[in-house]
C-alpha positions in Angstrom: -6.6 119.7 -134.9 -2.6 120.2 -134.6 -0.4 123.0 -135.9 3.3 124.0 -136.2 4.5 126.4 -133.6 5.5 129.1 -136.6 1.6 129.1 -137.4 0.8 129.3 -133.3 4.0 132.2 -133.2 2.2 134.0 -135.5 -1.8 133.7 -133.6 0.7 134.5 -130.5 2.1 138.0 -131.8 5.9 136.5 -130.9 9.1 135.2 -132.4 10.4 131.2 -132.6 13.0 130.1 -130.9 13.7 126.6 -131.6 12.7 124.0 -134.1 9.0 126.4 -135.9 8.5 123.0 -137.6 7.4 121.4 -134.4 3.6 120.3 -134.0 1.7 121.6 -131.4 -1.0 119.2 -130.8 -2.8 120.9 -127.9 -2.1 124.1 -125.3 -2.7 123.1 -121.6 -1.5 124.6 -118.1 2.3 123.5 -117.1 0.4 120.8 -114.4 -1.4 119.1 -117.5 1.1 119.0 -120.2 2.5 115.7 -121.8 4.6 115.2 -125.5 2.9 117.5 -127.7 2.1 120.1 -125.7 2.4 124.3 -125.5 2.3 125.8 -122.5 3.3 129.2 -120.7 5.4 130.2 -117.7 5.1 133.5 -116.3 6.5 133.0 -112.7 10.0 132.7 -111.8 9.5 130.0 -109.3 8.3 127.7 -112.2 10.8 127.6 -114.3 12.5 124.0 -112.7 9.0 122.5 -113.3 8.8 123.5 -116.7 12.4 122.2 -117.7 11.6 119.1 -116.1 8.1 118.8 -117.8 7.4 117.2 -120.8 5.7 120.1 -122.9 7.5 120.3 -126.2 6.8 124.1 -126.7 6.8 127.2 -124.1 5.5 130.6 -124.7 7.5 133.3 -122.1 9.2 136.5 -122.0 12.7 137.2 -122.9 14.0 137.3 -119.1 12.3 133.5 -118.6 13.8 132.4 -121.9 17.1 132.9 -120.7 16.9 131.8 -117.3 15.7 128.3 -119.1 18.0 128.2 -121.5 21.4 128.8 -119.2 23.5 126.0 -120.0 23.3 124.2 -116.6 19.5 123.5 -117.5 20.2 120.4 -120.0 16.7 119.6 -120.8 15.6 122.6 -122.7 17.8 122.0 -125.4 15.3 119.9 -126.4 12.1 122.3 -126.4 11.3 125.5 -128.7 10.2 128.6 -127.5 7.4 131.7 -128.5 8.9 134.6 -126.9 6.3 137.6 -126.6 5.8 140.3 -124.2 2.9 139.4 -122.2 3.2 134.7 -122.0 -0.2 134.2 -120.6 -2.4 137.2 -123.1 -0.5 134.9 -126.3 -0.9 131.5 -124.4 -4.9 132.8 -124.0 -5.1 133.3 -128.2 -3.5 129.9 -128.8 -6.2 128.3 -126.1 -9.0 129.7 -128.1 -8.0 128.6 -131.4 -7.3 125.4 -130.0 -11.0 125.3 -128.8 -12.6 127.3 -131.5 -14.8 130.0 -131.3 -18.2 129.0 -130.9 -20.7 130.5 -133.7 -23.4 132.5 -131.6 -26.9 131.7 -132.3 -29.9 133.9 -132.8 -32.5 131.7 -132.2 -34.8 135.0 -130.3 -37.4 134.5 -128.4 -38.2 130.8 -127.3 -41.8 129.8 -127.4 -41.5 128.2 -123.9 -40.2 132.0 -122.3 -42.7 134.0 -120.7 -42.3 137.7 -122.2 -44.5 140.2 -121.4 -46.1 141.7 -124.6 -45.4 145.1 -122.7 -41.4 144.6 -122.4 -39.5 145.7 -125.6 -36.8 143.4 -126.8 -33.6 144.6 -128.6 -32.4 142.7 -131.9 -30.3 139.8 -131.8 -31.0 139.0 -128.4 -31.7 135.4 -127.5 -34.5 134.2 -124.6 -34.1 130.8 -123.6 -37.1 128.9 -122.6 -38.1 129.0 -118.6 -37.3 132.6 -118.8 -40.0 135.1 -117.1 -39.7 139.1 -118.3 -42.2 141.3 -116.8 -44.2 144.5 -118.2 -42.2 147.3 -118.8 -38.8 146.1 -119.2 -36.4 147.3 -121.8 -33.5 144.6 -123.0 -31.2 145.7 -125.6 -29.4 144.3 -128.6 -27.4 141.1 -128.4 -28.2 140.2 -125.1 -28.8 136.3 -123.6 -31.1 135.3 -121.5 -30.6 131.9 -120.2 -33.5 129.3 -119.1 -34.8 130.6 -115.4 -33.9 134.1 -115.1 -36.6 136.2 -113.7 -36.7 139.9 -114.6 -39.1 142.0 -112.9 -41.0 144.9 -114.1 -39.5 148.1 -115.7 -35.9 146.9 -115.9 -33.8 148.5 -117.8 -30.8 146.1 -119.3 -28.4 147.7 -121.9 -26.9 146.0 -124.9 -24.5 142.9 -125.0 -25.9 142.0 -121.7 -25.3 138.1 -120.5 -27.3 136.7 -117.9 -26.9 133.1 -116.7 -29.8 130.5 -115.6 -31.5 131.2 -112.3 -30.7 134.6 -112.4 -33.3 137.2 -110.7 -33.3 141.2 -111.3 -35.7 142.7 -109.1 -38.5 145.2 -110.6 -36.8 148.6 -111.5 -32.9 148.0 -111.9 -30.9 149.6 -114.0 -28.3 147.5 -116.2 -25.5 149.0 -118.3 -23.8 147.4 -121.6 -21.6 144.2 -121.5 -22.6 143.0 -118.4 -22.3 139.8 -117.5 -23.8 137.8 -114.1 -23.5 134.2 -113.5 -25.6 131.5 -112.3 -28.2 132.1 -109.1 -26.7 135.9 -108.2 -29.7 138.3 -107.0 -29.7 142.0 -107.9 -31.5 144.0 -106.1 -33.5 142.4 -103.1 -34.5 144.2 -99.9 -31.6 145.3 -98.0 -31.4 144.6 -94.2 -32.9 147.6 -93.0 -35.1 147.6 -89.3 -35.7 150.3 -86.9 -36.5 149.0 -83.2 -39.9 150.6 -82.4 -42.0 149.8 -79.5 -40.2 146.6 -78.8 -40.3 145.3 -82.2 -37.9 145.6 -85.2 -40.0 147.1 -87.8 -39.2 147.0 -91.3 -37.7 150.0 -93.4 -39.1 150.0 -96.4 -36.8 149.4 -99.3 -37.8 151.7 -101.9 -34.5 152.4 -104.5 -32.7 150.5 -106.7 -29.5 148.7 -108.2 -27.5 150.8 -111.2 -24.9 148.2 -112.5 -22.7 150.4 -114.9 -20.8 149.1 -117.8 -18.7 146.2 -118.4 -19.5 144.8 -114.7 -19.2 141.3 -114.1 -20.5 139.5 -111.2 -20.2 135.9 -109.8 -22.4 132.9 -109.0 -24.5 132.9 -105.5 -24.0 136.9 -105.2 -26.3 139.5 -103.6 -26.4 143.4 -103.9 -29.7 144.8 -102.4 -31.4 147.8 -103.6 -30.8 150.9 -101.6 -33.2 152.3 -98.9 -34.5 155.6 -101.0 -31.9 156.1 -103.9 -29.4 153.9 -105.5 -27.0 151.4 -105.0 -24.6 151.8 -107.5 -21.8 149.2 -108.9 -19.0 151.1 -110.8 -18.1 150.4 -114.3 -15.7 148.0 -115.0 -16.1 146.4 -111.4 -15.4 142.5 -111.2 -17.5 141.1 -107.9 -16.5 137.4 -107.7 -18.6 134.3 -106.2 -20.6 134.6 -103.3 -20.2 137.9 -102.5 -22.8 140.1 -100.7 -23.1 144.1 -101.1 -25.8 145.9 -99.0 -28.1 148.6 -99.5 -26.8 152.2 -100.2 -23.5 151.0 -101.2 -21.7 153.3 -103.6 -19.0 150.9 -105.4 -16.4 152.7 -107.2 -15.0 152.2 -111.0 -12.6 148.9 -111.8 -12.8 147.6 -108.3 -12.2 143.6 -107.8 -13.7 141.8 -104.9 -12.5 138.0 -104.7 -15.1 135.2 -103.6 -17.2 135.8 -100.1 -16.4 139.5 -99.5 -18.8 141.1 -97.7 -20.3 145.2 -97.6 -22.7 146.2 -95.1 -24.7 149.1 -95.5 -24.0 152.4 -97.3 -20.3 151.7 -98.2 -18.2 153.6 -100.6 -15.0 152.7 -102.6 -13.0 154.5 -104.2 -11.6 153.5 -108.0 -9.0 150.4 -108.0 -10.2 148.6 -104.7 -9.4 145.1 -104.5 -10.7 143.0 -101.6 -8.9 139.5 -100.9 -11.5 136.4 -100.1 -13.5 136.7 -96.6 -12.6 140.3 -96.0 -15.5 141.9 -94.3 -17.0 145.8 -94.5 -19.0 147.3 -91.9 -21.5 149.9 -92.4 -20.7 153.4 -93.7 -16.9 152.4 -93.8 -15.3 154.4 -97.0 -12.4 152.7 -98.8 -9.9 154.8 -100.6 -9.2 154.4 -104.4 -6.0 151.8 -104.9 -6.3 150.1 -101.5 -6.2 146.5 -101.1 -7.9 145.1 -98.3 -6.5 141.3 -97.2 -8.1 137.8 -96.9 -10.2 137.6 -93.8 -9.6 141.3 -93.3 -12.1 143.5 -90.7 -12.3 146.8 -91.5 -14.4 148.8 -89.1 -13.3 152.1 -90.2 -12.2 154.5 -93.0 -9.3 153.4 -95.2 -7.4 156.1 -96.7 -6.1 155.9 -100.4 -3.6 153.5 -101.7 -3.7 151.3 -98.4 -2.8 148.0 -97.7 -4.3 146.5 -95.2 -5.0 143.1 -93.3 -5.9 141.3 -90.1 -9.3 142.0 -87.7 -9.2 144.3 -87.1 -7.6 145.7 -90.1 -4.6 147.8 -89.8 -2.1 148.7 -91.7 0.0 145.7 -93.3 3.6 146.2 -91.7 2.0 147.0 -88.4 -0.3 143.6 -88.6 2.7 141.8 -89.6 4.6 143.1 -86.8 1.6 142.1 -84.4 1.8 138.2 -86.1 5.9 138.2 -85.3 5.3 139.8 -81.8 2.3 136.6 -81.1 4.7 134.0 -82.0 6.9 135.3 -79.4 4.5 135.2 -76.7 5.1 132.1 -74.9 9.4 133.2 -74.6 7.9 136.5 -73.4 5.8 135.2 -71.0 8.5 132.5 -69.5 10.9 135.5 -69.7 8.7 137.7 -67.6 8.2 135.0 -65.0 11.9 134.5 -64.5 12.1 137.9 -63.9 9.7 137.9 -61.3 11.2 135.3 -59.4 14.3 137.1 -59.7 12.8 140.0 -57.9 10.9 138.1 -55.7 13.6 136.8 -54.2 15.2 140.1 -53.6 12.4 141.4 -52.2 12.6 138.3 -49.8 
């Protein structure tokens, strides 16, 4: 399926600069383009790579187009552009157009799915073979429950929810609307709670629930533990990457973003718009303020004020940690200097 650049510009909501009649065969990322492809450039560091690529057309903003069209960039005269305020957003539309939209199949409940008669299933909800849904569970409209999913008793799930294969939802959990949970994730397992009694670790009963608010997305192989007595809460719009663990009693704010392998111990609290990078670890009972950012592999041992930017282990303010790292690089020379000074002092004492 091919399109003229003019057709794609209408779709992308941009204007054409160059040959609007050029034929575009496909849309690909910059590192994969060949003749006949369109791609996007939204990073100034990639301009030189783009100019010498084989792409036939680019989706760019005004500033990038200006830089790519400078006289010294000879190759840019042979390509055309779609100029838009949001290059990546426009590129997404173009890619989706080339791939084509997949019509949702309304298959209902498959004969090989195990759905308790006491469960309530909304309209246009698809339940694939090999799914188990226990009694008292309520599932909303237009949901998709893939094979291997197990949903315990008395779970409440809203509308437009997608559960990918082998997701496990423990009993009594609450899921809002427009939630996506990717394969092999577990919602509501027991929290890691024990007390030392009479020389042994005695398990604390985990009697609470997990509540996922609307528009939450959770990556593959992640775990969110049920609260000991109350609620483990994941706020509206929060996005959680693969292999992330959130302990019991945590209260996660709205529109947080946790990159892969983030770990929250129990009873943590985050404000809104908190970001954690990969492999960040947060100890129990820590509060992270709104709009704070936690760097990769940071070890957070204490509360973090709002609008903070912290890195390192133990985590400190980003600028402080950078000074520490720079000092560490100078330690060998500093040690040699101290040794020389010590020798001089010894000589003076002698």
